[in-house]
C-alpha positions as a printed Julia matrix, in Angstrom:
385×3 Matrix{Float64}:
   0.0    0.0      0.0
   2.76   2.36     0.95
   4.59   1.42    -2.23
   1.56   2.28    -4.43
   1.18   5.66    -2.73
   4.87   6.34    -3.23
   4.53   5.29    -6.87
   1.62   7.71    -7.45
   3.54  10.56    -5.86
   6.61   9.75    -7.98
   4.54   9.64   -11.18
   2.94  12.97   -10.3
   6.35  14.51    -9.73
   7.66  13.21   -13.05
   4.58  14.55   -14.9
   5.01  17.9    -13.18
   8.66  18.08   -14.26
   7.75  17.09   -17.84
   5.04  19.74   -18.03
   7.36  22.34   -16.55
  10.02  21.45   -19.08
   7.5   21.58   -21.91
   6.12  24.91   -20.68
   9.65  26.25   -20.41
  10.41  25.08   -23.95
   7.34  26.84   -25.31
   8.33  29.97   -23.48
  11.85  29.69   -24.87
  10.43  29.38   -28.4
   8.26  32.46   -27.96
  11.2   34.27   -26.44
  13.31  33.28   -29.45
  10.68  34.74   -31.76
  10.55  37.89   -29.69
  14.35  38.09   -29.85
  14.21  37.88   -33.63
  11.57  40.6    -33.66
  13.73  42.86   -31.49
  16.82  42.08   -33.56
  14.81  42.82   -36.69
  13.97  46.25   -35.32
  17.68  46.92   -34.88
  18.32  45.79   -38.44
  15.83  48.28   -39.81
  16.99  51.27   -37.79
  20.7   50.68   -37.19
  22.72  51.03   -40.39
  25.75  49.45   -38.71
  23.9   46.12   -38.72
  23.05  46.18   -42.44
  26.25  44.44   -43.5
  25.78  41.7    -40.87
  22.34  40.82   -42.24
  22.97  41.19   -45.98
  22.51  37.76   -47.59
  25.05  36.97   -50.31
  23.79  35.68   -53.68
  24.86  35.44   -57.35
  25.73  38.85   -58.77
  27.64  40.03   -55.69
  31.42  40.43   -55.83
  33.63  40.07   -52.76
  36.89  41.8    -51.94
  38.85  39.25   -49.88
  42.16  40.38   -48.39
  44.54  37.83   -46.89
  46.86  39.39   -44.31
  49.24  36.43   -44.39
  49.25  35.56   -48.1
  49.11  38.65   -50.3
  48.94  36.59   -53.48
  45.51  35.21   -52.52
  43.96  38.68   -52.13
  41.59  39.49   -54.97
  38.01  40.31   -56.0
  35.88  37.15   -56.26
  32.5   37.14   -58.05
  29.68  34.86   -56.93
  28.66  32.72   -59.89
  25.16  31.65   -60.93
  25.46  28.46   -58.86
  26.17  30.51   -55.72
  29.86  29.57   -55.53
  33.21  31.36   -55.73
  36.58  29.85   -56.68
  39.33  30.39   -54.11
  43.04  29.43   -54.13
  43.75  26.02   -52.55
  40.11  25.5    -51.58
  38.59  25.59   -55.06
  34.85  26.08   -55.5
  32.99  26.85   -52.29
  29.32  27.75   -51.78
  28.69  31.22   -50.34
  25.07  31.74   -51.42
  22.86  32.46   -48.39
  25.76  33.47   -46.15
  26.27  36.83   -44.48
  29.73  38.43   -44.49
  30.1   37.43   -40.84
  29.17  33.81   -41.59
  31.53  33.66   -44.56
  34.37  35.14   -42.52
  34.06  32.29   -40.01
  33.71  29.63   -42.72
  36.75  30.73   -44.75
  38.88  31.18   -41.66
  38.05  27.6    -40.7
  38.74  26.3    -44.21
  42.08  28.09   -44.58
  43.37  26.81   -41.24
  44.22  23.66   -43.23
  46.57  25.62   -45.52
  47.63  28.83   -43.7
  48.93  29.23   -40.16
  46.62  31.52   -38.22
  44.7   32.84   -41.3
  43.63  36.47   -41.06
  41.01  37.49   -43.66
  39.16  40.72   -44.31
  35.99  40.4    -46.44
  33.84  43.19   -47.86
  31.46  43.53   -50.79
  32.99  45.25   -53.81
  29.9   45.07   -56.07
  26.3   44.58   -54.98
  23.82  42.72   -57.14
  20.73  44.65   -58.35
  17.86  44.75   -55.88
  14.68  43.03   -57.06
  11.74  44.18   -54.95
   7.99  43.59   -55.15
   5.81  46.65   -54.51
   2.12  46.05   -53.78
  -0.88  47.81   -52.33
  -1.92  51.39   -52.94
   0.65  52.46   -55.55
   0.13  53.45   -59.19
   1.69  50.37   -60.8
   2.27  47.42   -58.46
   4.78  44.76   -59.51
   8.43  43.68   -59.5
  11.09  46.34   -59.89
  14.86  46.05   -60.23
  16.86  48.83   -58.59
  20.6   49.23   -58.28
  22.9   51.19   -56.03
  24.7   51.01   -52.69
  24.52  52.53   -49.24
  25.08  56.21   -48.46
  28.32  56.13   -46.53
  31.27  53.79   -46.26
  30.62  50.1    -45.55
  33.22  47.7    -44.22
  36.54  48.61   -45.86
  40.04  47.2    -45.32
  41.57  48.01   -41.94
  44.78  49.97   -41.4
  46.71  46.71   -41.47
  45.22  46.02   -44.88
  46.47  49.32   -46.27
  50.07  48.12   -46.02
  49.01  44.9    -47.68
  47.45  46.83   -50.55
  50.51  49.03   -51.02
  52.81  46.01   -51.03
  50.8   44.2    -53.67
  51.55  45.89   -56.98
  49.32  43.61   -59.03
  46.24  44.27   -56.9
  47.04  47.84   -55.91
  45.1   49.58   -58.68
  42.14  47.2    -58.69
  41.53  47.25   -54.94
  42.08  50.96   -54.54
  39.53  51.61   -57.29
  37.01  49.54   -55.32
  37.68  51.17   -51.94
  37.7   54.69   -53.4
  34.19  54.29   -54.83
  32.52  53.09   -51.61
  31.67  56.6    -50.39
  30.1   57.6    -53.75
  27.54  54.8    -53.88
  23.95  54.75   -52.58
  21.65  51.92   -51.61
  18.04  51.95   -52.86
  15.48  52.78   -50.19
  11.71  52.41   -49.72
  11.28  55.86   -51.27
  13.13  54.71   -54.41
  10.89  51.66   -54.68
   7.74  53.81   -54.47
   9.16  56.11   -57.14
   9.77  53.12   -59.41
   6.13  52.06   -59.02
   5.04  55.47   -60.39
   4.25  56.84   -56.94
   1.24  56.75   -54.64
  -2.49  57.22   -55.17
  -4.85  59.66   -53.41
  -5.79  56.83   -51.04
  -2.29  55.66   -50.1
  -1.61  55.62   -46.37
   2.09  56.37   -46.07
   1.9   56.0    -42.29
   1.44  52.22   -42.76
   4.02  50.74   -45.11
   4.87  47.1    -44.53
   8.32  45.73   -45.42
   8.91  41.95   -45.47
  12.49  40.63   -45.7
  14.37  37.33   -45.81
  16.37  36.67   -42.64
  19.78  34.92   -42.6
  19.67  31.2    -41.82
  22.38  31.69   -39.19
  19.97  33.95   -37.25
  16.87  31.81   -37.49
  15.93  32.08   -41.17
  12.43  32.67   -42.46
  11.05  36.16   -42.98
  10.82  39.23   -40.8
   8.4   42.13   -41.04
   8.28  45.73   -39.95
   5.95  48.71   -40.45
   7.27  52.17   -41.23
   5.86  55.65   -41.89
   7.12  58.07   -44.53
   4.93  61.0    -43.46
   7.77  62.63   -41.51
  10.03  62.21   -44.55
   7.61  64.12   -46.79
   6.93  66.82   -44.22
  10.29  67.33   -42.53
  12.83  65.34   -44.55
  13.25  62.81   -41.71
  15.29  59.93   -43.19
  15.07  57.55   -40.24
  12.02  55.72   -41.63
  13.28  55.63   -45.21
  15.07  52.34   -44.69
  17.36  50.59   -47.1
  15.8   47.73   -49.05
  17.44  44.38   -49.76
  17.15  42.08   -52.75
  14.01  39.96   -52.25
  12.14  42.5    -50.1
   8.38  43.01   -50.45
   6.78  46.4    -49.81
   3.05  46.93   -49.3
   1.41  50.36   -49.01
  -1.84  50.33   -47.01
  -5.03  51.96   -48.25
  -6.97  54.69   -46.49
 -10.76  54.79   -46.83
 -10.6   58.58   -47.11
  -8.52  60.91   -49.26
  -5.33  61.75   -47.39
  -5.36  65.42   -48.35
  -2.45  66.51   -46.16
  -0.35  63.67   -47.53
  -1.25  64.57   -51.12
  -0.2   68.19   -50.56
   3.16  67.1    -49.16
   3.65  64.57   -51.95
   3.22  67.24   -54.62
   6.18  69.13   -53.21
   8.42  66.11   -53.71
   9.56  63.93   -56.61
   7.84  60.82   -55.23
   5.36  60.72   -58.12
   6.27  61.32   -61.8
   7.08  64.89   -62.83
   4.08  65.1    -65.17
   0.48  63.85   -65.09
  -2.02  63.25   -67.89
  -5.67  64.25   -67.49
  -8.59  64.41   -69.92
 -10.54  67.64   -70.45
 -13.74  67.38   -72.48
 -17.04  69.12   -73.07
 -17.45  72.83   -73.62
 -13.77  73.82   -73.97
 -11.91  75.09   -77.02
  -9.42  72.21   -77.33
 -10.83  69.05   -75.72
  -8.58  66.03   -75.26
  -5.63  64.8    -73.21
  -3.65  67.42   -71.35
  -0.17  66.89   -69.89
   0.51  69.0    -66.81
   3.24  69.34   -64.19
   2.74  67.38   -60.98
   0.78  69.51   -58.51
  -1.43  71.25   -61.08
  -5.06  72.11   -60.39
  -8.31  71.91   -62.35
  -8.17  75.57   -63.49
  -4.72  74.98   -64.98
  -6.04  71.99   -66.93
  -8.96  74.01   -68.34
  -6.59  76.81   -69.34
  -4.32  74.27   -71.09
  -7.37  73.04   -73.02
  -7.85  76.53   -74.48
 -10.27  77.79   -71.85
 -14.04  77.65   -71.65
 -16.44  78.42   -74.47
 -19.2   81.0    -73.91
 -22.29  80.07   -71.92
 -20.69  77.05   -70.28
 -22.37  75.16   -67.45
 -21.1   73.36   -64.37
 -17.88  71.39   -64.1
 -18.09  67.61   -63.74
 -14.98  66.18   -62.06
 -14.41  62.42   -62.15
 -11.71  60.32   -60.49
 -11.42  56.51   -60.48
  -9.57  54.58   -57.8
  -7.66  51.34   -58.47
 -10.76  49.24   -57.71
 -12.73  51.11   -60.38
 -14.88  53.06   -57.93
 -15.92  56.48   -59.21
 -15.74  59.75   -57.3
 -17.99  62.16   -59.22
 -18.38  65.84   -58.26
 -20.25  68.84   -59.73
 -19.48  72.49   -59.06
 -19.46  75.9    -60.71
 -16.28  77.13   -62.36
 -14.44  79.82   -60.42
 -11.36  81.28   -62.06
 -10.06  82.81   -58.82
 -10.42  79.62   -56.72
  -7.22  78.6    -54.97
  -5.7   75.22   -55.75
  -6.78  72.25   -53.59
 -10.15  73.84   -52.83
 -13.55  72.42   -53.73
 -13.79  74.46   -56.95
 -10.16  73.95   -58.0
  -9.09  70.48   -56.82
  -5.5   69.33   -57.18
  -5.2   66.8    -59.98
  -3.91  63.24   -60.09
  -2.91  61.24   -63.13
  -5.99  59.95   -64.98
  -8.5   62.52   -63.7
 -11.36  63.5    -66.03
 -12.8   67.01   -66.33
 -16.02  67.53   -68.28
 -17.31  71.07   -68.83
 -21.06  70.88   -69.3
 -23.09  73.22   -71.45
 -25.46  75.66   -69.81
 -29.21  75.14   -70.08
 -29.51  78.35   -72.14
 -26.87  77.21   -74.63
 -28.34  73.72   -74.92
 -31.85  75.19   -75.43
 -30.69  77.69   -78.06
 -28.78  75.01   -79.95
 -31.8   72.71   -79.8
 -34.09  75.41   -81.17
 -31.54  76.07   -83.9
 -31.6   72.45   -84.98
 -35.43  72.3    -84.94
 -35.93  75.56   -86.83
 -33.15  74.95   -89.35
 -35.34  73.02   -91.93
 -38.06  75.67   -91.66
 -35.59  78.51   -92.25
 -33.99  76.68   -95.17
 -37.43  76.08   -96.74
 -38.43  79.7    -96.18
 -35.18  80.87   -97.83
 -35.74  78.62  -100.87
 -39.33  79.83  -101.14
 -38.18  83.46  -101.21
 -35.47  82.56  -103.74
 -37.89  80.99  -106.24
 -40.76  83.39  -105.53
């Protein structure tokens, strides 16, 4: 009897320990995810971490400097199969690695051939950035952008400078690479939105989602962050205009209402194309398509169409969103109306302006058509009388 009681107590203790361990494991997993989320935030905001999270792929070229063996120092391009060819080692896969990961791997590999290998690795040429832009932009889709970061990424250390100067064969090549670092710029979220022909009247720039591949050595998978470009448009704040990587996806959220303040700020920038095309029809002197500078208003479009004919009626203003929904407004023309007011709205690409005829003009033209046969008959009668 005592043994059975002891056995039940022991089983209960074991189950408790198992559940505690399991609960701890779950907590550790959630903590790991949270750690990745926090680390991701650092990636997006701290430019010093960009190089540590850049994933190497075909199209990149690496500047590898060997402190011990000058003859091995050179620029190595990553081939289509994701490999580079190195002295002694031969072909080695680098696709999917970060610079930090590759540094450790090559150091380990070269310990077989070099005593205490000391390598310095940096990127000499970055592959083009292929990014997918979706959501509330003019033309969603894939875009290929090129460029490098604003500033100087990892460059050879002071010890490497003596190595470069002592290597006559590599001197010119490597110096040309290091001297161009400070002149290169990486593409940013702003550049990607420009490539997609800019935003729409319903774009919510305070909610832009960026999804990115994460290095396998740091957990792999994808990470996500949300940024706002409103402060960039208003005050030139660059902190939210993060650098984009090859393989990133960007999605611009949609607002249910026109973001008028945002539209006004956008027109003062080069985010959208320099010119827009609108259609002006109806009772104007030169109906048809009109090309105007970004930021133009309805009155400017009517003036570019030759102005209004006499006895014109109300203005019909039509704008379609990307879902095909129509925003249709009617108002009287007012030459002195300020831009971005109800009677002189600021224009977006694709807007339609129709100048209606007045009731008096329509009535007089209708009477003219009705009475025309009678007048012609009366004239002929008088001619042959």
